[in-house]
C-alpha positions in Angstrom: 183.1 121.1 76.4 182.1 119.1 73.3 184.7 117.6 71.2 184.7 118.3 67.3 184.4 115.2 65.4 187.2 115.3 62.7 186.4 113.4 59.5 189.1 111.8 57.3 188.6 110.1 54.1 191.7 108.3 52.4 192.0 107.8 48.9 193.0 104.3 47.5 193.7 104.1 43.7 193.9 101.3 41.1 195.4 102.8 38.0 194.7 99.4 36.2 190.9 99.5 36.7 190.4 95.9 35.5 192.9 94.5 38.0 191.3 96.8 40.7 187.8 95.5 40.1 189.2 91.7 39.9 190.7 92.1 43.5 187.4 93.6 44.7 185.6 90.6 43.5 188.3 88.1 44.5 190.4 89.4 47.4 192.7 86.3 47.0 193.7 87.4 43.6 197.6 87.7 43.0 197.1 91.1 41.6 198.3 94.1 43.6 197.0 97.3 41.7 196.1 99.5 44.8 198.3 102.4 45.9 197.9 104.8 48.9 199.8 107.4 50.7 201.6 106.4 53.9 200.0 109.3 56.0 198.5 108.9 59.4 195.4 106.6 59.5 192.9 105.9 62.5 191.0 102.6 63.0 187.6 103.3 61.5 188.6 106.0 59.1 187.0 105.7 55.7 188.5 104.9 52.4 187.4 106.0 49.1 188.4 103.5 46.3 189.3 105.1 42.9 189.6 103.5 39.5 191.8 104.7 36.6 188.7 104.4 34.2 188.0 107.0 31.5 186.6 109.1 33.0 188.0 108.5 36.5 185.6 106.9 38.8 185.1 106.0 42.7 183.2 103.1 44.1 179.9 103.7 45.6 180.8 101.6 48.7 183.4 102.9 51.2 186.2 100.8 52.9 187.1 101.2 56.6 190.5 101.2 57.9 191.1 98.0 60.1 191.9 98.0 63.9 195.7 98.2 63.2 195.2 101.6 61.6 196.9 100.7 58.2 195.4 101.5 54.9 196.9 98.3 53.4 194.4 96.4 55.5 191.2 98.6 54.7 188.0 96.4 54.8 185.5 96.5 52.1 182.0 95.0 52.9 180.7 94.5 49.3 178.3 91.7 50.5 174.9 93.2 50.9 175.7 96.1 48.6 175.2 96.7 45.0 178.3 98.5 44.2 178.5 100.8 41.4 180.8 103.7 40.3 180.6 107.4 40.4 182.5 109.6 37.9 184.8 111.8 39.9 184.2 115.0 38.0 180.5 114.8 38.4 180.8 114.0 42.1 183.2 117.0 42.7 180.9 119.4 40.7 177.8 118.1 42.3 179.2 118.8 45.7 180.9 122.0 44.7 184.3 120.6 46.1 186.6 122.7 43.7 189.3 121.7 41.5 191.7 120.4 44.3 189.3 117.9 45.9 190.7 114.7 44.3 194.2 115.7 43.6 195.5 114.6 46.9 195.6 111.3 48.9 193.1 112.5 51.8 190.1 114.6 52.3 189.6 116.1 55.6 186.9 117.5 57.8 183.9 119.3 55.8 184.9 118.0 52.5 185.4 114.4 53.7 182.1 114.5 55.5 180.2 115.9 52.2 181.9 113.1 50.2 181.0 110.4 52.8 177.5 111.4 52.9 177.1 111.6 49.2 178.5 108.0 48.8 176.2 106.6 51.6 173.1 108.3 50.0 173.6 107.4 46.5 171.0 105.8 44.5 173.5 104.6 41.8 173.4 100.9 42.3 173.7 98.8 39.3 170.8 100.0 37.1 171.1 98.2 33.6 170.6 101.5 31.9 173.9 102.8 33.5 175.9 99.9 32.0 175.7 101.1 28.4 178.3 102.9 26.4 181.8 102.0 25.4 183.9 103.8 27.9 186.2 101.9 30.2 183.8 103.3 33.1 180.9 101.4 31.4 183.1 98.3 31.2 184.0 98.5 34.9 180.5 99.0 36.0 179.7 95.6 34.1 182.6 93.9 35.6 181.5 95.0 39.1 178.4 92.9 38.6 180.1 89.7 37.7 178.8 86.7 39.4 181.6 84.3 38.6 180.2 82.8 35.3 180.2 83.8 31.6 176.9 85.5 30.9 176.5 83.7 27.5 177.8 80.2 28.1 177.6 79.9 31.9 181.1 78.7 32.2 182.8 79.4 35.6 185.8 81.9 35.4 188.3 81.9 38.1 189.5 85.4 39.1 192.3 84.0 41.4 194.5 82.7 38.8 197.5 85.0 37.5 196.1 85.3 34.1 192.6 86.2 35.2 192.7 89.6 33.2 193.2 87.6 29.9 190.3 85.0 30.9 187.6 87.5 31.4 186.4 89.9 28.8 183.8 92.7 28.8 181.5 93.3 25.9 180.1 96.9 25.8 177.1 98.0 23.9 175.7 101.2 22.3 173.2 103.3 24.3 169.6 102.1 23.3 167.9 104.8 21.3 164.9 106.8 22.5 161.7 105.3 21.5 159.8 107.1 18.4 157.7 109.8 19.9 153.9 109.9 19.4 152.7 112.0 16.5 151.4 115.5 17.6 148.2 114.9 15.4 145.2 112.9 16.7 142.9 111.2 14.0 139.3 110.6 14.4 139.8 107.0 15.2 142.5 107.6 17.8 141.4 106.6 21.3 143.8 109.2 22.9 145.7 106.7 24.9 149.4 107.1 25.0 152.1 104.6 26.4 154.2 106.2 28.9 157.8 105.6 30.1 160.5 103.7 28.5 160.0 100.3 27.0 161.3 97.3 28.8 165.1 97.3 28.1 165.1 93.4 27.7 162.5 93.6 25.0 163.9 96.7 23.1 167.7 95.9 23.2 169.5 95.0 20.1 172.7 94.5 22.0 173.5 93.8 25.6 176.6 94.5 27.7 178.0 91.3 29.1 181.1 89.7 30.9 182.3 86.8 29.1 184.8 83.9 29.0 187.6 84.0 26.4 185.9 81.3 24.3 182.6 83.4 23.8 184.8 86.5 23.1 186.8 84.7 20.5 183.6 83.1 19.0 182.0 86.4 18.7 184.9 87.7 16.7 185.2 84.6 14.5 181.5 84.6 13.7 181.5 88.4 13.0 178.9 88.9 15.6 178.6 92.6 16.7 175.8 92.0 19.1 175.9 89.7 22.2 172.2 89.0 21.8 172.7 87.6 18.3 175.6 85.6 19.4 173.7 84.0 22.4 170.6 83.2 20.2 172.9 81.6 17.5 174.2 79.3 20.1 170.7 78.2 21.3 168.8 75.4 19.6 166.4 76.1 16.6 162.6 75.9 17.7 161.3 72.4 16.8 157.9 74.1 15.7 158.8 77.0 13.5 162.6 76.4 12.8 163.5 80.0 14.2 166.8 80.7 15.9 165.4 82.9 18.7 165.0 80.5 21.6 165.5 81.7 25.2 166.7 79.4 27.9 164.0 79.1 30.8 165.3 79.8 34.3 162.8 79.2 37.0 162.4 81.3 40.1 161.6 84.9 40.8 164.6 87.2 40.2 165.2 90.3 42.4 165.8 92.4 39.4 164.3 91.0 36.2 165.4 94.1 34.1 169.0 92.9 34.6 168.7 89.5 33.1 170.0 89.0 29.7 167.4 89.0 26.9 168.3 85.4 25.9 167.0 84.1 29.2 163.2 83.6 30.0 162.0 83.9 33.5 159.9 80.9 34.1 158.5 81.8 37.5 158.3 79.7 40.6 156.4 76.7 39.3 159.1 74.2 38.0 158.3 72.7 34.7 159.8 70.2 32.3 160.4 72.7 29.5 163.8 74.2 29.3 163.3 76.5 26.2 160.8 78.9 24.9 160.6 80.3 21.2 160.4 84.1 21.1 158.9 83.9 17.6 156.0 81.4 18.0 155.9 81.2 21.8 156.5 77.3 21.7 158.0 75.7 24.9 159.8 72.4 24.9 
């Protein structure tokens, strides 16, 4: 007689979403924001990590209960995954889970299996278009992609210190507007060609969501900069040819996801050259 597999999905919650993300990025952080029920857990059970963002969200990477069967030792393998966040209400409605799906501390059997499969199969994985907006959910998505350094001045930020929450800041940005539509009327000199798709976000953006150090955060406020792009360019040297203040720092190599690179960085390619800067206005390199 075959034995029925019983699925269990435990809920771990961090009401302080910023402290929660910091502990995911730096497990040695002194913060302890996570809470869970003390119900029965088995080694290998999945755990879903929920953040108290607005709207509430859950991580797209599941944790596993450790060999001792305790939720306090749930293991999360973030390396090799591009973690992002689901909105809880959207997840529940998409899977038709009902109003009671995320009000307890554990999901069982069929409901647990559907949520586990949905998380494993998600295609939400750090797309820069998803990081716009001014909600705490958008801020948490940007913080999840933090690589240890300020995105404007490249200063290292230590997330293991007790005041890490005050050392790291998230600048959120408005959603990019839709491009102007093509006119419906063709003229005799119109060749009929139409550009399709969205413009490259790095080229069209007027602001960019970033994770910054406290100095850059304060610098933007003191200088009255509402855009991280304008502030970053203001910190860069003027072009020696045209005098423009739109120089990009050249970084050499081939990035995995060039769309996610900040607009004030130029992708230099694999061939290493002596030039460190390029002017966006006159294309001069130096």
